[in-house]
N, C-alpha and C positions, 0 to 999 in steps of 0.2 A: 669304815673303808665301805662299808654294802652299801651306804649311801653315797658317799662320793662315787663309787662305780657305777651307780645310778645314773650319774650326767654322763657317762659314755656310752649309755644304749638309749634307743628311741623305742619305747613304751606305749603303741597304739591302742587305740579304744578294745581292741577285741584283745589286748594282752601282748601281742607280738613285739618281740625283742629284738633289735637289732644294733649294730653299731650308730650313734646320734654323732650329727656332725662334727662336735666340738669334742678334740679328747681331753682325758685329764691325765692333771698333773701325775793183718788182717787177719783176728782171726786171720788165717791164712789165706791167700789169692784163689788156690783149688776151690778152697769149701765157700769163700765170697761170690765166685762164679757159677758155682753153683746153684748158691742161695737166690741169685740175681737172675738166672737162667729161670728157676721157679715163679718168680716174681713176676718177669716181664715176659714169658709168655714165648711163643713160637713167633719167626716172620712166615705168615701163611697167605699174604695176597700174592694176585699172579706174580711169577718173575721172582718168588721170593729163595727159592735156591740159590740163584745166582747173587740177590742181594747178600743173603747169607754170607756167602764166600767173599764175596766184595768185605762185609763189614770185618771179616776176620781179619782180612790182609790189612784194613784200614783201622784196627781197634786201638791205635796208639791215639787215632785223631780224638778230638775234643768237641764239645757240643758249640765251643767259642769259633773253634776253625769251620766245624759245618756252618753255622751263621754268617759267618765271613764269605762261603762258597755260596750263598744264598743272595748275597748282597753284590757279588762280583757277577753273577750270571743273570743275566738281563730276561731269559727264559724262566726264571722260576715263578711258579705258580703259588696262591695264595696258601696251599697247603700239602704243596710237593712232598711226597714219601720218600724221605731219605734214611736207609736204614744206618748209615753210617754215625748218624746222632745217638745210634744205641750202643752203648757200651756192651762188650763182649764177653763173656766168661768162656771158661773151658766145655760148657755142655748145655745144651736147651732141652725142656723137657716140655711136652703138649699139655696144653691144660686140661683140666678135668670134665670129662664128658656130663653134662646134665641128665638127669634121671637116675631109676633106682640102679643100686649093683648089687650083685648077690650078696646073701648074707656072709660075714665076714670077710668078705674079700680085701685087698689090701691097697693103698693108694700107691700108684705105679710110679714112682719115682725113688733116687737114692739119695735126694736130698733130706729126706727124713731122717735116714742112717749116719749121715753127716752130721744133721742137727742134733742127735742123741749123744753122737760122740763128744759134741760140744759141750752139753747140757751135763753129760755123765750120767750113768743109771741111779738118778736121785726120785727122791718123789717129789710131785709138786709144790707141796709145803717147804721142803727142804730148798729145792731151785730157787724159789721165790724168797729166801729167807735174804732179810739185808741187813748186814754188818752195822751201818750208819750211814751220815753223811761222809760223804769223799770230800766235795768242795760244795760252798754258797758264794754264787755271783751276787752283787746287789749294786752294779752299774747302773742299773734302769729302777733304783729304788722309787717308790712313789707312784711309781707311772706301770700302770698293768702292761703284762706281760702276756698277750695273748696266746701266742706261739712259739715252741723250742723245739730242733728238731736237731739229731746228730745226721752229719753227711752218711750217705749211701755205702754200704761195707767199710764202716769207720768204726773203732772203738773210740776214739778220742779227740775228733772234732766235732764240736758244738756251735750250733747259731741258733739266737733268740731275739723276736719283734718286739718293739716294745708302743706304747700308745705318745711316748715322749717325739716319733718320728724316726726313729732309728734302730738299726738293728746292729746286734754285735756277734762277731766271729772269735768262739774263742777254742783253746786249745787244753787240753787238760793232763796231755804228757808232753814234756818232761814235768815233772814238780818244780815249783808250784803250780797250777791249774793259771793260765793268763787269757788276758781278752787282748785276744792279735790284733783287731782292730773293730773300729764303730764306722756303719755304712751310713753317712748322713748324707741328705737332698730331700728326703720327703717334707713336704711343710706342714702336715698332720701325719695324726697317727698312722703307725703301720699295722693294719688290720692281719695279714699273713703271709707267710714266703715259702718258698719251696727249692731244696735242690735240686739240679740236674742230675741225671745219672750218675754223670763222669766228674762230680762234685766241682768243675770248673767255673759256672755261674750260676745266680740264685734270681728270680722272681720274686719280688715283693708287690702287695697289693696295697694301697692307701686310703684313708680318709680323703686325700687331697683330689683326688678320682684321677690317680695315675698308676701304671704299674711300671717300675723301673726293672731295667736288667743289670745286673753286678757282674763284675770279674771277682770270683773269690781270691786269687791270688794277690790281687793288690787292692781292693776294695772299690775298684774305679767304675763308676757308674757307666754302663754300655750305653745305654739307649733309656730315654723317658717314653711313655706310651699314654697318652690321654686315653680315659676311657671313652668309647664312642659315644655311649648318651650324656658323658660329661659328669656322671653320676659319685658317687661313694663306691669304692672296689673294695668290697668284705672278703674274699676268699679267692685262691689260684688254686693250681694241680697244673704238672705237668703231663702232656701225654706219655705215656710212658714208654711207649716205642720210638714215637718222633720228638725230640726236644724242642723241635724249633717250634712245635703247637703248645701253647700254653691254654688253659681255660680259666676263666675269671668270673666270678659271680658280682653284680652290683646293688645298690640300693633302689634301684628303678627297675626290680624285679626280674632283669635280664641276665641270661648267659652268652657271654662270647667265645670263640676259640679265637686266637688272637696269634698273627705269627709274629714269633719276637725277632726274626730275621729280616724281616721287611717292615715292621711298626704299623701291621695293617690287620683288620679284622677278615677272618676267612670269610670268603662268598659260601653263604646257606648254615655257617656255624654259632648262628644263634637263635634263642629260643628264650620266650617268656613265662616266667612261672607265676604264682598266686600273690608271693610276697618278696621282702628282699630275700637275696641269695644269701643264706650264713653257711653252707657247708658243700664241699664237692669231693667226689672219689670215684677214680675208675677202677674197672677191675682191672685183672694181670696185664692181659691181654691187651687193653685200650680198645676194646670193641664195646664196651658199655658204661655209660657217663652214669652216676647219682648226683642229684642235685636237692639239697632241703632247702626249706625256705621259712620266713618268722611267720608263716602261718599256719605250719603242723604239717606239711606236703612234701612228700618225697617222688621225685620224678627220675624216672631211667630216660635217657636217650642213645638209641644206638649210632655208634660213631663211627664214620664212613673211613676208612683209612685211605684211601684214596686221593681225598677230595678235603676232610675236615669236616663234612656236612653232620648235622645233628638231625637225628629225625626221633621225636617225641613216642615213647614207646608205652611208659606205665606211667600210673600216679597211685601213691599210697598215702592217706591221709592218717598220718601217726596219732595226732590229736589235735583236734580242730582249733588253732588259736597258741598250740605250743610251738616256740620256735625250736626248731630242729637245729642245733649248734655244731654236730660233727656227725660225719658218716665216714666209716674206714669199712674197704672191701678186704676178703681173705679167699682165695681158691679154694682152701680146704685148711681145719683147723689143727686137727689132731685124728689118733685112728678111731676115736669115736665120733668124730664130727667131717665127715668126709666131702661134703654138700658145700657149695660155694656160699659165705656168708657174710651178712652187711653188719656193723656193727652201728649203732645209733643213738646219739644223746640228743633230746629233748628235754623241755623244761617240765619234766613228770614226776621227778624225781625218781625215775626208773632210766638203769641204764637197758637199753634192748637188743636182744640177736637177734637176727632174721634169718632166714635161710632162701636163697635165692633160686627159685622153682622153674626157672626157664631162661632161654635165649634174650628174652626180653625186658628182663632184669624185674620180673613179676617177683614180690616178696611174702612169704608167711613167717608170722611172728613163732620164733622157738620157744625162747622164754625172757627174763627180764630180771635185772637185778638191783637192788635199792640202794642209792645213793641219795645226798641232798643236790638238786638243782630246780631251783624254780625261777631264776631270771637272770644268770650268767653264762655268759657262751661256754661251757665246759667241752671238753674233749677228751677222747680215749682212744684205747689200741689195741689191736691184736700183739701177746706178744710174738717177735719175730722168728724164734726157733721152732719149726715146726717138728714133731716127734712121734716116735711111734710110742713112748712111754703112756700109761694112763692118765687121762685127763689134759687138759689145755687152759691156757691163761689169755684173761685178757685184763687190762688196766687202764683205769679210769681216774680222774681229777672228780672234785666233789666240792660244794658248798661248805663243808663241815669243816673246810682245811687239812683233809686227808686226801691220800693216794691209796685207792682200792684196789685188792688183785680178786680177782674172783676164776674160779676154776667153771669152764662152760658146759662141763657135762656131769658135775655133781650135782645129785639132786637136792640135796638137805645140805644146810651149811656151805653155801657156795663161796663163801667170803674164805682166801686164803691167806692174805694178809693185809696190814694198813698200816701206811705211812703217816706218822706224825712229826711237824716241826715247821709247817707253815702256820703264819699269822693272817691268811686271808684266802678266800676260796680259791683252790685248787682250780686253773684253768686248762692247761695240758700238761701232758706226760710224753716222752720219748725214751727207747731204749734205746743203745748201741747194738752192733750187728752181731753181739756175743752173749748180750744180755747181762756183760758183768756190772752195767752199769746205767743207771735209770736217771733222768733228768726229769724234773717238775718244775713249771712257772706259776706265780700267782697273780690275783689282782691288784697286791700291792710293789709290783714288780720285783719279787725275790725269786731267784731260779737257783733252786735246789740238786746236786746231783749226789745220787744215792748208790754204792757200794754194795753188790751182792756179796752175801757170805762165803766166802770158799772152804770148800770141804776137805 
């Protein structure tokens, strides 16, 4: 399988890996709103108090409805900031300030208490013990599934994309789990996708040099947008506050901010990296964007909330020539890890945890964890629940065909758990909102949903 998978990657003379041109064969609503408020951060642009108030009144509006507003309004600018696209929770919390804090200080948010109540008073090892497989999806068998994601604040809706050119939308409850619909339209492999905050649309990127906008309700393709450079699109992410804006990375080393309502590139929203852009991630408020390429570099960009303009800030060479295949950002991780953090996969046989040290996205290596990754586009995540219990967990795929759990604060023997069951390199992992289920996908097209053991 490894040999076949290499056909779907482009390895240059310096060892860089990227997608090749030819693909191979709620929890309750209250808690969900609080967690979402923590994740998305406040609206703090000029006039944000009014915008926030308006967003509460219009909280039932979806991203799709906001897109239609953009299309109907001839005055719409390329990156107009519209707070209505934000899914409004019951409360919002200020992002944590950067810089030193008094010893023993507590993270100022009640979301952690809600997380603790959801997780229970269990140890980290107990909380991430899994009873076994809940379900196996094989509709993409023999074709790599590079991305799997649960819907936002949702326990039972799951989507995955495949190098066979399609995206599957799955429902886990009621039993038995089913594939609700398959989104078809891309003419080559789908490299990445993302859910909107309200889960009414998905954005996908493909090796066919297009991005597509899909309605999750019926699977209809709402719009096809060609890459501005005519290049293979390798990754995408929504701007967390304004879901009318999506950032994409392509094989010609460019990052573009795209307005999905107009189908156009945002003026000033493009920048060039040193290699093929394989990974993207925003911080929670949406003011910092990180991008990783196949040359081993991670760039930070300042994102202008009013215009969508990108300003290049910092560059970190993780390791020259080692592709950066995954970036995940988190405002804080646990009681012990209260600094903004970045989780990075690179082809170094290590999972890397960085501290974000300033408002320009400067990174400082905190620690690393041993995994097997030398050539595949493996991804990792922070566990979604942030609590005051001791320790915090991250989860990653690996080329050893296992899913690995690590305690970010345990000095020795950081491994918490390892799930075995895949027969090919594990490429991506995704938790549902209450961590009761974990999905993992692999290079052979298998998607396994794991069930957490209930105490």
